[in-house]
N, C-alpha and C positions, 0 to 999 in steps of 0.2 A: 802419620795420622792414625788415630786409634781405630780399631776394627769395629767396635760397637760403641756408639755415642748416644747418650741420652741428654738432651739439651732443654733445660727449663721445663721439665715435665710437670704438669699439674693434672689432677683428676678430682672432679667433684661429683657426688651423687646427691642431687637436689641441692640443699643448702650446706651439705657437709663436704668439706674439702679433705680428702683422704691422702692426697699426695701434693706436696707444696714445693714448687721451684726445684725439682730434683735434677741434679747434674751428675753425670758419671761417664767416664771414658774407660773402656776396657780394651786391652791389647789382644791381638790374635793369639789364641792358645792359652789365655789366662783363665784361671779358675777364681771367680769372685762370688762371695757369699753375701746375701742380704740377710742381716741378723737383727732381730728385734722382737718385742712382745707381740701378742695377738692384737690386731687392729692398728698396727703401726704403718701399714701401707705397702709392705714388702711384696705381698702376693699381687697386689694391684699393679705395682711396677712390672712384675714378671708378666702379667697378663697383657699389659700394654705392649711389651716387647713382642709377645707372641701374636698380638693382633686380636685378642679376644675382648679387649677393652680399648676404646678410642680415647686418646688424651683430650682433656679439655683445653690444653694449651701445650705447646712445645713440639719437639721434633725427635724422631728416632732414626738413626742411620746405621746400616750394616754394611761393612766393606765399602763405605763411601756412598752407598745408595740410600736415598731417603725412602723409608718404608712406612712412615707415620700413618698414611691413609690406605695402605694396601691390606687386602684380606689375608688371613692367616696362611692360606695355601699359596700365596704369592711371595712369601717371605723366606722360604726355605729354612725354617726354624723348627727344631725338634723339641717336644715337650714331654716330660714325664710327670704325671699327676700324682698327688698324694694317695688317691684311691685306686691307682693303677689304671683304671678305665679300660680294662681288656674286654674284648667281645666274648661273652660266655659261650656263644654258639660256634665259635671258630677255634680251630686247634692252635697250638703255640705257633706252628709254622705259618698258618694263615693269618694270625695276628701280626706277626713280624712282617709279613708280605703285604699287609693291607695298604700302607702308604705307597709302596712301589706299584701296586695294582692301580691305585688312583692316578698315579703319574703316568700310567700307560706302559710300564716296563713289560717286556715279553716274558713268557713262561720260563724259559731257560735262564734269563737274567735274574728273575725273581728267585728261582731255586738256588742259584749260585750265591746270591746275596744273603738269603735266609740262612744257608749253611754257614756262611762266613760269620754272620751275626750270632748264631747259636753257639758257634765255636768260641767267639769272643767272650760271651757271657757264661760259658761253661755248661750249656744245656744241649749239647749235640744229640743226645739220645731222647730228648723230650719233645721233638717236633710234632708227634702225633697225639700228644696229650691235650686235654682241655684245661682251661684255667682252674676249674674246681678240683682238678687232680694234682694241683701244685701247692707247695707251701707259700706263705707270704713272701719270703725272700726270693723264691723262684719266680713268682708272679712279677715281682719288681724287676727282676733280671729280664723277663720277657718284655716288660714295658720299656726298659732301657734299650733293648735290642731293636724294638719297633721304632723308637725315636731315632736311633742311629742308622737304621737301614736306608733311609732316604738321603744319607750323606748331608745332613743339615750344616749350614754355616755357623749356627749358634745352637747350643744345647741348653734347655731350660729345665730345671729340676725344682718342683714345688713340694718341699717337705717330703721327699720320697721315702724316708726311712722312719717316719713318725709312728707308723702302725706296727712296726716290728719290735720283737723283744730285744733286750739290751745286747745280748751276745751276737745275734744275727746282725743287728744294726752296726756294730763295730766292724764286723767282718765285711759287710756289704759296702760300707763307706770306703774301706780300703780298696775294695775291688773297683768301685766307681772311679776313685781317684787314679788308680793305675790305668784303667781303660782310657780315661780322659787324657792322661799324659801320653799314652801310647798313640792315640789318634791326633793329639794336638788340637783338639776342638775347643773353641771359646765357649766357656760354660758359666751360667749364672745359676746359683744355688740358693734357694730360699729356705731358711730354717729359723726356729726359735731356740735351738739347742746350741749353746755357746761352745760346747766341746766339739761338736761336729764342725762348726765354723772354724775354730782354732786349728783343728787337726787337718782339715782338708784344703784350706784356702791359700791362694797366693795373696789375695787381699780380702778384707772384710769391710762391708758398709754397715755400720750400726745405725739403725733407724728408730725414730720415735716421733709420733705425731705427724707422720707423713714427711718428715725431714731427715736428711742424712746428717746425723750428729757427728760422725767421724768416719773417714775412709783411710785405711792403712793396712799394713801387714799385720798378721796375728800378733807378732811381738810388739809392734807399735800400739796396737789397740789395747793389749793387756798391760804393758809396762808404762805407757805414756798416754793414758786416757785424756781426751780433750776436755771433758767436763764431768760433772758429778754423775749424770745419768749413765754415761759409758762406763765409768769406773765401777758403779754399783751393779750394772747389768752384766758385765763380763767378768766372771770369776767372783770368788768370795772376797769381801773387803771389810776392813775395819775403818769406820769413819769417826774421826775425833775432832771435837771442837776445841781449838787451841786459842789461848789468849796471847796476843802479841805483847811481849814485854820490852822489846827493843826494836822499834821499827827500822832503824838505820842499819842494823846488822842482821835483821831477820830472825831474832831469837823469839821463841814462843814457849809457852808453858801449858802442859796438859796434866792436870791433877798433881801439880808440883814437880813434874819432870820437865826439865829444860831440853829443848831441841833447837838446833841452829839450822835454819833453812838456807843459809848461805847467800841470801839476796835481800834487798830492802823490801819491807812489807808496809802496808797501811796499818793504821792503828785499829784496835778493836779485836774482834774474834774472826778467825779464819778456819775453814774446814780442811783437815788433813786426812789422807788415806794411807793405809798400810796393809799390804797383802799378808795373809796369815803365814805364808812360807818365809816371809822376810824376818820373822821373829824367832828367836832361839830360846831354848831353856838354858839359863846360865849364860856366862860370858862367851863370846865367840870372836874370832879374828875379824878385825875391821868394824866391829860394832862399837859405836861411841856413845850409845844411849842405853841406860839400864834402869830398871825399876823393880821393886818387889811387889808381889801381889799374891792373893789367896785364890787357889783354884776353885772355881764355882761351876765348872762344866767339863765333862770329859766325854767325847764321842769316839767310839772305836770304829774306824772306817776301813779296816783291813790293813793295807800297807801304810796307812796314815792314821795318826791319832790326833784329833782336834781338841785342843785344850783351851778353856775359857778362863779369863781372870778379869780384874778390874783395873782400869787406869783412869783415875778421876771418876766421873759419873758414867763413863762408857765401858761396856764390856769389850775386851780385846780377845780375839781368837787367834791362836797360832797353830800351825800344822807341824808335827814332828813325825819322823819315820818310826814305824813299829820295828824295833830291832830285837833280835833274839837275845834273851837273857836280861833285857831291861824292862822293868815293870812300868806301866803308865803312871802318871801322877795321880794322886788320890784327891778326892774332894776335900776341901778344907786345908789342904797342904799349902804352906807358904813357900814360894819359890822366887828365884831371881830370873828375870826375863831381860833380853837385850835385843837391840836392832841397830842398824846403821841409819843415820839421818839422811844418807844419800838415797835410801829406799823409800823415804817418805814423799808422798805425792801431794802437792798443793792443789786443791780443787778450785776451779773457777765457780 
């Protein structure tokens, strides 16, 4: 039996339904991210798990116990908020000890647990400081320590890194994942940042319009998207409208370039997707499709150079590594491009 179960959850605010028939099962110790655009319902799902919102319909179970109608303090769930929500008039140690104090833990027990948590998040020498004396990253570590201090059965993280700068965000997400693995705590992480979700998660739930569009591992979500929304939301994508030329064998044409999909297709036009990294400059081993195009865009992204050309009416972007001694393509230059038909995704 799964450790955390969400069964047919629905949530409406007035006439607006923000979560629709949401099902999810999470194993003990698993790290699952809810990924989607603003307003897709991911934070509402998290707040229902925490007990801050009551479902309009459905059930929530933790460790086999139904908690759907229990108050937040009866669920033994820890939550880290986007805004940290630290008490400004309490020291770091007092913030971490707050939940323990509410639960009635003794002074010695609180002191020992606070010391353990501050060591876990690398803030051993910061116990007597106040939140305003800390950086954003340090404040988020305190919020994490406070959530973990009460030994919750489930850890909930509501976009905890969104207010931090890029370098600290990368560092802290690695720390959070390492701590989660070390403790083996079941974790649900809400984010709109696909890179965070892909790099941290055991599984990802891509949401849109209050519905789970796809649930899978990062590799499954990225490489085998279930529909057009998932394909376009997760990672950069080229979407090509192809004309089916031979339905029986699955041959299609994009701007005069023939591609074999290797399976029967219906007549008419079908949308195809191709990741920028699946395309090469010039021929490459295993690439059975090639075309010539004129470079109409060049973006220098450091380790990667993104090159744009045209295939029929659509712009096609490809990513190539920035290698020492090799100049990037020039605008207006005509080049050969290639890719493997195996890497082409047929979108529903």
